[in-house]
N, C-alpha and C positions, 0 to 999 in steps of 0.2 A: 529599374521594373518600368518600360515605356508602354506608360498608358493610350489608349486607342481614344480619341474624342467623342467616336461616335457611340462607342458602350456609354462616355461620362452620360454624354445627351441624353442615353436612354434612361439611366437612372436618374439623372435632373427631371426630367417632365416629367415620369414619375414618382415622384418624394414628390411634385408640386401637386401634383393631379388624386396619387392616390388611387389610382385607378389606372392597372395595367390597359382597359379598353379604349378609355380617354385617351390614354398619350399615346398609346400607336395611333389613334387617331389624328389625332395632332403631330405626328409623327408621320405622316403619312404611309405606317406599313403594316404589319400584321399582328396582331397581340402575339401570337407566338414567336415570331419573329422578336421581337420587343421581350419577349419574358426572354429567349435563347442570349442573348444582350446583356441583359440583365444578369442569369447565370452565371455569362462569361465571366464577367465583371466582379462577382462575388469572389469566382474560383478563384481569377487572376489576385485580388487583394488575401484569398486566405479569409472571411469573415462575411456574413450575413448581412446584408445591408434592411434585409424587408422582414417582417415578420407577414404571412401571409393568411394565416388560421385566423378566420372570423371579421375579413376584413384586413388592406395592406396597411400595415403601417409601419415605421421608419423604427429599425435597430438603433440601440445607444450608438454604433458604427455608421450607422446610417444618418443619424444626427452631425455628428462629427465630422462625416466625410463631405455632405452638402455644401455647406459654408465654401469650402475648399475645391466643389467640383464646378462651382459656378464660376471662380476664380478662374480655373486652370481654361472655361468654356471662353471668359472675356477675353482672355490673353491667347486665346488662338482665332477670334475676329479681327485681334488689334493685328497680330501678326499676318493676317491673309487683306486686313485693309492695306498695311503697310509694303505691302509688294505687288497688290492689284492696284494702288491708288484709288479702289474706291471705298469710299465711306462705308464703317459698320451704319447700320440701325440704330437712332439714339432714345430707348424705353427713356419716357419723362411724363412721372404723372403730377399733373397740377391740381390745385385746392384751393376754394375760395372762389368757388365759379358764378354764383352771383355777381361779383366785380371781375370777373373775366378774363383771367390771367394769361390766356393764351392769344391776348390782344397783341400783350408785352411778347412773350415769346416769338410769336409770328415774327413782328419784323424781323429780328435777328435771326431766325430762318431765312427771310427773302433774302437779306442783305448776303449770307453765305451761301445762300443757293445750295450748295453739293449736298446741303446738310438734310439726311434723312429721318426726319422725326417720327416717332409714334407716340403720339399722346396719349394720356389714360387718365381718367376720373379717381382719383383719391379724393376720403369720406374729408379727412383734417389731416393735418399735421402730424400728428401723433401716428396714421394710418399709414402716412407715405413713410416717416421715419423708418416704422415695424417693415415696407414693403422694402427702402431702400439697405437696413442692416443684415434686408434674409440675400438677397442679393435680385429680388425680384423685379425691381427695376431700377436703371440706370441715372437717374435724375430726380429731383423734384422743385417743384417751381411753385411760391408762394409764396403768403407771410408767413416768415418762423417765431420760436417763440421755445425758451427753456422748456425740458421734461422733463418729469419728476422722476427719482430711480435710476437715475442715468439712461436712458433712454434713447436718448440723442448722442449716448458716445459709440466716438469714434465716425462724427460725422461731420464732414465739411459745410461753410455756410458763406455765400458773398452774397451782400447786400447789391443788387442793382439797379433798383430803380426806387426811388420816396415819391410818392404820388401823394398828392395834397387832395383834404375827402372834402365833400360839400355835404352842409346838411339839408336835407330833401325832407320839405312838407307838403300839406295838402294848401289847395291854392285859400283854403277854410278859417289856416293856421292864425294867430291872429300879429304873427313877425310877415306873413308871407309877403308882404310887399317890401322889407329890407332890401337895401344893395349888399350888403356884407352881415355876420355878423361873429359875436364875440361867440367864445364857447358857452363862456359864464351867463351867455342872453338864455340859453336854452335849459335855465333850473329851473323853469316852472314848466317846463312838456316834461314829458315822458319818452324816452327811449327804446324805439320799437328794436327786435333782436330779430334776424330772419331765424335763429338758430337756440338751441336754448345756450345761456350768458357763458357757462362755465366754458363751451368749448370755443368761443367767442374773444378770445384772448386782448386783441385792441377795441374791442370795445367796451370791457369790462373796464378797462386800466384806460380808458377817455372817460369811462363816469366815474371813477374814482377818481380820477383828476381834477374833473372838473366840476363838482360836486353835484354830476345827473344822479338826483336819489330815485326818485321814476324810473320801473325802467319794466317791460316786457319785455317776452319771451314765447317762443313756442314751436314748435317740430319746423323743420326747414323744408316749406312744399314750393320753393324756385319765386323767381323772380317777380311772376306776376301777382304771385301771391300778398309779396313784401307790399306794393307798390299799393295794392288794391286796400289792402290796411290802414296804409299811411294816409293815404285819400279819400278813404273815410271815416278817418280821426282826426280830427281839428287840435287834438289835443298833442299830439305825440309825434315826432320827426326819426330820421334813421340819418346814417353816413352814406356816403356813396362815395368813388373816387370821379376826380374831380372830370378826369380826363377818358374817362369810360362812356361809353356813347350814353347821352341822355335819355331820360325818363321820356321825352315826348308827349310827355300828357297833360292837358288841359286841365286836369281836375290838380298839379305837382308845381312846387316852385321846388327851383335848386341854386341854395345859397353860398354864396362862397363864405368859408372862416376865416380870419383873423386874428390880430393880437390873443396867442400866438394861432398860426394856421396846423392845424394837426397833417400826419404824413403818414400815408401807411407805404409798409417797408416791405418792397417783394424781392425774396432771394432763391437763390441756389444753389441746390441742395443735393449732395452725395457723397458717397463713405469716402475717407480715406486709401482704404486698401486698392481701391479700383476706381483709375481715371481712364472712364472711354476715352477712347481717341476721339472723339466730340467734343470735349470739355471743354480742353483749350481754344479749340478756335471761337467756342460758343462763349467762356469768355473775356475774350479778345474780342470779339465783336459789339457783344454787353456793354462795355468801357468805353469803343469808337463810339456808339450809340448816347450812351449816356453822357460823352462830353460831350458830341453835336446837340442832343436836348437836354441836358442841363440836368438829365435824370436825377443824380445824387446832389444839388444845391439843396445845402441845409446851413442854416443862422441860427442859432440857439435862441440867440435876441427877438428871432422871428417867429419861428416855429416851433412845434411839437413832438419829440417823440420820444414812445416808453424806454424806459432806460435800457432794456436787453436789448432794443432798436441802436440805440445813441452807440449803446459798446461795443457793437458789430462795426459800427462806422469808424470806429478808433483803432478795433483790434482786428482786421477784417481775419 
């Protein structure tokens, strides 16, 4: 049987929206035409892909067909790109937005020139890992950590940048005038976390490693809210990537951390079974940028990395 990719695409978009009207709108066609395409595919496969009573939902056959349908569509995009010389759009979901992950991705995109990125905001690593597994996105970029219950099985990860982090404190903090600090110097202060601590693997591991027993967290209300809280509370601090745009506020101080210097690992993630045509050029570009900018410099006697990040450096 030869599958018509137009029919497969009609199925995949309907499966994503679970609404024939919205799927038709996304595909720029009528609901009647879309329904005919899906019905034609079901007839060819001799199975029902959707339950239509009481709302649209996938049947068991539809659930099994969806991941391979996405792979077929991705393969079709790669085939077209191979003969036309035009790069397919790369869907990339980022997370850790307070730390501005796109500034690193943008450097690689500028170097590659023709790379067509379609950025998407991921809530956190677990949600991006789920999107990668479903085929809803091509790549993920942010800090990766092990997920329970095998939720990251089938995903490949490459660390592309290790970024030092600074301590950010109020100008009235007792340590505000220090030229540099050791992480242990912060034990008398409270670590302010921009979201619930159980969702912030790096900050949780930092606090455990350096015995920061006072921790405060709350909902992620954005960078302004985070800095406003630190500015107003002389007893707390937060961590911020050293190369990110500085807070630029007279009421705050950004102080380098040394002996050891904590490093934040930025990684690229993708599904093993789906290598987008833009992946290999992007990985090569990150490698070149890493060598030129020393993004992957790591000395165990000087720096600190959580165990899972260190393992990825030695076993990429």
